[in-house]
C-alpha positions in Angstrom: -9.3 -2.0 42.1 -5.6 -2.4 41.6 -3.5 -1.5 44.6 -1.6 1.8 44.6 2.0 1.3 43.7 4.8 2.2 46.2 6.3 5.7 46.0 9.2 4.7 43.7 6.8 2.8 41.4 4.4 5.7 41.4 7.1 8.1 40.2 8.1 5.6 37.4 4.5 5.4 36.4 4.0 9.2 36.4 7.1 9.5 34.2 5.9 6.8 31.8 2.5 8.5 31.5 4.1 11.8 30.5 6.4 10.1 28.0 3.5 8.1 26.5 1.0 11.1 26.4 2.1 12.1 22.8 0.8 8.8 21.5 -2.7 10.1 22.2 -2.0 13.4 20.3 -3.4 12.0 17.0 -6.8 10.6 16.3 -5.4 7.6 14.4 -2.5 5.3 15.3 -1.3 5.5 11.8 -0.6 9.3 12.3 1.4 8.5 15.4 3.8 6.4 13.4 4.0 8.9 10.6 4.9 11.6 13.1 7.6 9.4 14.6 9.0 8.6 11.1 8.1 4.9 11.4 6.7 3.2 8.3 3.0 2.2 8.6 3.5 -1.2 6.9 6.1 -3.7 5.8 6.0 -5.9 2.8 7.6 -9.4 3.1 8.6 -11.4 0.0 8.9 -15.1 1.1 11.2 -17.4 -1.0 8.1 -19.3 -2.0 4.6 -17.9 -2.1 3.1 -14.4 -2.7 4.2 -11.3 -0.8 2.8 -10.5 2.6 1.8 -7.0 3.7 1.6 -6.3 7.4 0.1 -3.0 8.4 0.0 -1.1 11.7 -3.8 -1.6 11.8 -3.2 -5.4 12.0 -1.3 -4.8 15.3 -3.3 -1.9 16.7 -6.6 -3.7 16.7 -8.8 -4.0 19.8 -10.2 -7.3 18.7 -6.7 -8.8 18.3 -5.5 -7.2 21.5 -8.4 -8.8 23.5 -7.8 -12.1 21.8 -4.2 -11.9 23.0 -5.2 -11.0 26.6 -7.6 -13.9 26.6 -4.9 -16.3 25.5 -2.8 -15.3 28.6 -5.8 -15.3 30.9 -5.6 -11.6 31.5 -9.3 -11.0 32.4 -9.0 -7.3 33.3 -7.8 -4.7 30.8 -4.4 -3.5 32.1 -3.7 0.1 32.9 -0.2 0.1 34.2 2.6 1.2 31.8 5.5 0.1 34.0 6.0 -3.5 34.9 2.7 -4.9 33.5 2.7 -2.9 30.3 6.4 -3.6 29.6 5.9 -7.3 30.1 2.7 -7.3 27.9 4.5 -5.6 25.0 7.1 -8.5 25.0 4.4 -11.1 25.3 2.2 -9.5 22.6 5.1 -9.5 20.2 5.9 -13.2 21.0 2.3 -14.1 20.6 2.1 -12.6 17.2 5.2 -14.3 16.0 4.5 -17.7 17.4 0.8 -18.2 18.1 -1.2 -15.9 15.9 -1.8 -16.5 12.2 1.1 -18.0 10.2 1.7 -14.9 8.2 3.5 -13.3 11.1 6.0 -16.1 11.2 7.3 -14.8 7.9 8.7 -11.8 9.7 12.4 -12.8 10.0 14.7 -10.0 8.8 16.3 -7.8 11.4 14.8 -4.6 9.9 11.3 -6.1 9.9 11.6 -7.5 13.4 12.9 -4.0 14.6 9.9 -2.4 12.9 7.5 -4.9 14.4 8.9 -4.4 17.9 8.5 -0.7 17.6 4.9 -0.8 16.5 3.9 -3.4 19.0 5.4 -1.4 21.8 3.7 1.8 20.8 0.4 0.0 20.3 0.5 -1.6 23.7 1.3 1.8 25.3 -1.6 3.4 23.5 -4.0 0.6 24.5 -3.0 1.1 28.1 -3.4 4.8 28.0 -6.9 4.3 26.5 -7.6 1.9 29.4 -6.4 4.4 31.9 -8.8 7.0 30.4 -11.7 4.7 30.4 -11.1 3.7 34.0 -10.7 7.4 34.9 -14.1 8.1 33.3 -15.5 5.3 35.5 -14.2 7.4 38.5 -11.5 4.9 39.3 -9.3 7.1 41.3 -6.0 5.2 40.8 -6.3 5.0 37.0 -3.6 7.6 36.5 -0.5 8.1 38.5 -0.3 11.7 37.5 -3.3 14.0 37.9 -1.8 16.4 35.4 -1.7 13.7 32.7 -5.3 12.8 33.5 -6.3 16.5 33.0 -4.3 16.9 29.7 -5.5 13.7 28.3 -9.1 14.6 29.1 -8.7 17.8 27.2 -7.1 16.0 24.2 -9.9 13.4 24.1 -12.6 16.0 24.2 -11.1 17.8 21.3 -10.7 14.5 19.4 -14.3 13.8 19.9 -15.1 17.1 18.3 -12.9 16.1 15.3 -14.7 12.8 15.0 -18.3 13.9 15.4 -18.4 17.1 13.4 -17.5 15.5 10.0 -20.3 13.0 10.5 -22.8 15.8 11.1 -21.5 17.6 8.0 -21.8 14.4 6.0 -25.4 14.0 7.0 -26.3 17.5 6.1 -24.1 18.3 3.0 -24.4 16.1 0.0 -22.6 18.2 -2.5 -19.0 16.9 -2.7 -17.2 20.2 -3.2 -19.0 21.9 -0.4 -18.5 18.9 1.9 -14.7 19.0 1.2 -14.6 22.8 1.9 -16.5 22.5 5.1 -14.4 19.5 6.2 -11.2 21.5 5.5 -12.6 24.4 7.5 -13.5 22.1 10.4 -10.0 20.5 10.6 -8.3 23.9 10.3 -10.4 25.2 13.2 -10.0 22.2 15.4 -6.3 22.1 14.7 -5.9 25.7 15.8 -8.0 25.0 18.9 -5.8 22.0 19.7 -2.6 23.9 19.3 -3.9 26.8 21.4 -4.9 24.6 24.3 -1.8 22.4 24.2 0.8 25.0 23.7 0.8 26.3 27.3 1.0 22.7 28.5 4.0 21.7 26.3 6.3 23.7 28.4 5.6 21.3 31.3 7.1 18.3 29.4 9.9 19.6 27.2 11.4 16.1 27.0 8.6 14.8 24.9 9.6 13.8 21.3 9.0 16.8 19.2 7.8 14.8 16.3 5.0 13.3 18.3 3.7 16.5 19.9 3.9 18.9 17.0 1.1 20.2 14.8 -0.9 17.4 13.3 -0.9 16.9 9.6 -3.9 17.9 7.7 -6.2 14.9 7.5 -9.0 16.2 5.4 -8.9 13.7 2.5 -8.0 10.7 4.7 -10.3 11.8 7.4 -13.2 12.1 5.0 -12.6 8.6 3.7 -12.3 7.2 7.3 -15.5 9.0 8.4 -17.4 7.7 5.4 -16.1 4.1 6.1 -17.1 4.5 9.7 -20.5 5.7 8.6 -21.0 2.7 6.3 -19.9 0.2 9.0 -22.4 1.8 11.3 -25.2 1.4 8.8 -24.3 -2.3 8.2 -24.3 -2.9 12.0 -27.8 -1.4 12.4 
């Protein structure tokens, strides 16, 4: 168990949790970037060789994150945003640019480096919030500095589970494409209304949160359907 931080550190961690909470608003990290107005990929054209595309999913990847933690001998998944998380964001960026595959060393322009730093920082913050929630589910009392954040995030994660599982059930039962799309649309509309209803009273508690990250989620029916089908196929291959 990590020791409880001093009072001033506790306050900083509570504030960081509130500010980071909107990153958990969306089911997919890609939607977080879209809501914040950040491109989801960059395309690099080296002077020699073919162009290189770097996507948010290359950075926000659990396997890559764990490989990085292993490279710095970080055995335990971190769950502190302040101090530890801030340092890890810097190290994760440096690791990508100097030790990971050579394609990342092609990132050199100021605009691409700025984008990369933004995405790495948000990815690390979301990883840590996920770690906090997993530790909280294991009844690790000090996982969250703020009990209110723990409560709100629990609600958000439950509603997200509903968004993830219901399409899979529909996909198993309904084979007719038009009906599947209609039912999926109805499901996302209903879950979106539920999410807005449950979160609306809570938003008044943290008015400083970026509006773009806490507002209504975009409809994800088409993309969600493709992602659910892809997840389904991956699951079948793993069986």
